[in-house]
C-alpha positions as CSV (number, residue, x, y, z in Angstrom):
1,M,81.9,90.3,64.0
2,R,81.6,91.8,67.2
3,K,81.1,89.0,69.3
4,I,83.9,87.2,67.7
5,Y,86.1,89.8,69.2
6,I,84.4,89.6,72.4
7,Y,85.4,86.1,72.4
8,K,88.5,86.8,71.7
9,R,89.2,88.8,74.0
10,V,88.3,86.7,77.1
11,V,89.9,83.6,75.2
12,M,93.2,85.2,75.6
13,S,92.6,86.8,78.9
14,L,91.4,82.9,80.1
15,L,94.6,81.7,78.7
16,A,97.0,84.2,80.2
17,L,95.5,84.1,83.8
18,M,95.9,79.7,83.0
19,V,100.3,80.1,82.3
20,S,100.5,82.9,85.1
21,V,98.4,80.9,87.4
22,G,100.7,77.9,86.1
23,T,97.8,75.1,86.3
24,F,94.7,75.2,83.9
25,A,92.1,75.7,87.0
26,E,88.7,75.4,86.6
27,V,86.2,78.6,85.0
28,V,82.9,78.5,86.8
29,E,81.8,81.1,84.5
30,V,83.5,82.8,81.3
31,V,82.2,86.7,82.3
32,T,80.7,87.4,85.6
33,E,79.4,90.5,86.3
34,V,79.0,92.0,90.1
35,E,78.2,95.3,90.8
36,G,78.7,96.7,87.5
37,I,82.4,95.0,86.7
38,N,83.1,91.8,84.5
39,Y,84.8,88.7,86.3
40,V,86.6,85.7,84.7
41,L,86.3,83.0,88.0
42,I,88.2,80.5,89.1
43,N,87.0,77.4,90.9
44,D,89.9,75.9,91.5
45,T,91.4,78.9,93.4
46,K,88.5,81.2,94.3
47,E,90.5,83.6,92.2
48,A,89.0,86.7,90.1
49,V,90.3,88.4,87.3
50,V,88.9,91.8,85.9
51,T,88.5,91.3,82.7
52,Y,87.0,93.6,79.6
53,N,83.5,95.3,79.5
54,D,82.0,95.5,75.3
55,A,80.3,98.5,77.1
56,H,83.3,99.7,78.3
57,Y,83.7,101.2,81.7
58,F,83.9,104.9,83.3
59,G,83.6,107.6,85.8
60,D,85.7,106.2,89.1
61,I,86.2,102.7,89.7
62,T,86.7,101.2,92.9
63,I,87.8,97.1,92.4
64,P,87.1,94.9,95.0
65,S,89.4,93.0,97.1
66,S,86.8,90.1,97.0
67,I,83.5,89.4,95.2
68,T,80.9,86.7,96.7
69,Y,79.3,85.0,93.8
70,N,76.5,82.0,93.8
71,S,77.8,82.0,97.5
72,Q,80.7,81.2,96.9
73,T,84.0,84.6,97.4
74,Y,86.5,85.0,95.6
75,S,90.0,87.1,96.1
76,V,90.2,89.6,92.8
77,T,94.0,89.0,92.3
78,S,94.6,90.1,88.6
79,I,93.9,93.0,86.5
80,G,93.6,91.0,83.1
81,V,94.3,91.2,79.3
82,Q,92.9,94.6,77.4
83,A,90.2,94.6,80.8
84,F,89.2,98.3,80.8
85,H,90.7,98.8,76.9
86,G,89.0,101.7,75.1
87,S,87.5,102.7,78.9
88,W,87.8,106.7,77.2
89,N,85.6,107.9,80.0
90,L,87.1,106.7,82.9
91,T,88.8,108.8,85.1
92,S,90.2,106.7,87.8
93,I,91.0,103.8,89.2
94,T,91.3,102.3,92.9
95,I,92.9,98.9,92.5
96,P,93.4,96.8,96.0
97,N,96.1,95.2,97.6
98,S,94.8,91.7,96.7
99,V,95.8,92.1,92.8
100,T,98.7,90.8,92.1
101,S,99.3,91.9,88.3
102,I,98.0,94.3,85.6
103,G,97.9,92.6,82.4
104,Y,98.8,93.0,79.2
105,E,96.7,96.3,77.7
106,A,94.7,96.7,80.5
107,F,94.3,100.1,80.4
108,F,94.9,100.9,76.7
109,G,93.3,103.8,75.2
110,C,92.0,105.2,78.7
111,K,92.5,108.5,77.5
112,G,90.8,110.4,80.5
113,L,92.3,108.3,82.8
114,T,93.3,110.7,85.5
115,S,94.5,108.7,88.7
116,I,96.2,105.5,89.5
117,T,97.0,104.1,92.7
118,I,99.5,101.0,92.0
119,P,99.2,98.9,95.2
120,N,102.3,97.1,96.8
121,S,101.0,94.4,96.2
122,V,101.4,94.5,92.5
123,T,104.7,92.4,91.0
124,S,104.2,92.8,87.2
125,I,103.0,95.6,85.2
126,G,102.1,94.2,81.6
127,V,103.3,95.0,77.8
128,R,101.5,98.3,77.0
129,A,99.6,98.0,80.7
130,F,99.0,102.0,80.2
131,F,99.1,102.3,76.2
132,G,97.7,106.8,75.6
133,C,97.0,107.1,79.1
134,E,97.1,110.7,77.8
135,G,95.9,111.8,81.4
136,L,97.8,110.7,83.2
137,T,100.2,113.4,85.2
138,S,102.0,111.4,87.5
139,I,102.3,107.6,88.2
140,V,103.9,105.8,91.3
141,V,105.1,102.3,90.7
142,P,105.7,100.3,94.1
143,N,108.9,98.4,95.4
144,S,106.8,95.7,95.2
145,V,107.1,95.4,91.3
146,T,110.0,93.6,89.3
147,S,108.7,93.9,85.9
148,I,106.9,96.5,83.7
149,G,106.3,95.0,80.4
150,E,107.2,97.1,76.9
151,G,105.7,100.3,76.0
152,A,104.1,100.0,79.4
153,F,103.2,103.6,79.2
154,D,104.5,104.8,76.3
155,G,102.0,107.1,74.6
156,C,101.4,108.6,78.2
157,F,101.9,112.7,77.2
158,G,100.7,114.3,79.9
159,L,103.3,112.4,82.7
160,T,105.3,114.5,84.0
161,S,106.2,112.6,87.5
162,V,107.3,109.0,87.1
163,T,108.7,107.3,90.7
164,I,109.6,103.6,90.0
165,G,110.7,101.8,93.0
166,N,114.4,99.8,93.6
167,S,113.1,96.5,93.1
168,V,112.6,96.4,89.0
169,T,114.6,94.0,87.8
170,S,113.0,94.7,83.6
171,I,112.0,97.4,82.2
172,G,110.8,96.7,78.5
173,E,111.5,99.0,75.4
174,Y,109.5,101.8,75.1
175,A,108.4,101.9,78.4
């Protein structure tokens, strides 16, 4: 049963990525781990998408702007669907300027997350991206972001300060 659930997550991540890229690009590896972070690798565009880790992520994570796998360099461009979902012991995350989107439920239920910096390269924050991140006390949504998905910060009971950039044209309900 658990393998089916993980398979569904990977398929959802791939479909979301392919739709966002606008083409059905060739996938080199479904899930590849590089230095403790799982990625979906896209051969055609040499892009890497951070994806779910069944063992869950924990502690302080720094996502690199690029990774090398089988002598190929891939730019890390997205935090995929449910990438950090349920990583209760994740405390902080550093996202590189190469990332342009934070996907659906990317940090859902990361109760221990206390620090995240969204870089100026991000243009969209997905539905329920930070749902239930109770440890977050402040968040700055940069000017580059144009859309914030429904329920993006729902359940973030520790938030006392939210700054939203002036380029946001769409904010979903319960965000």
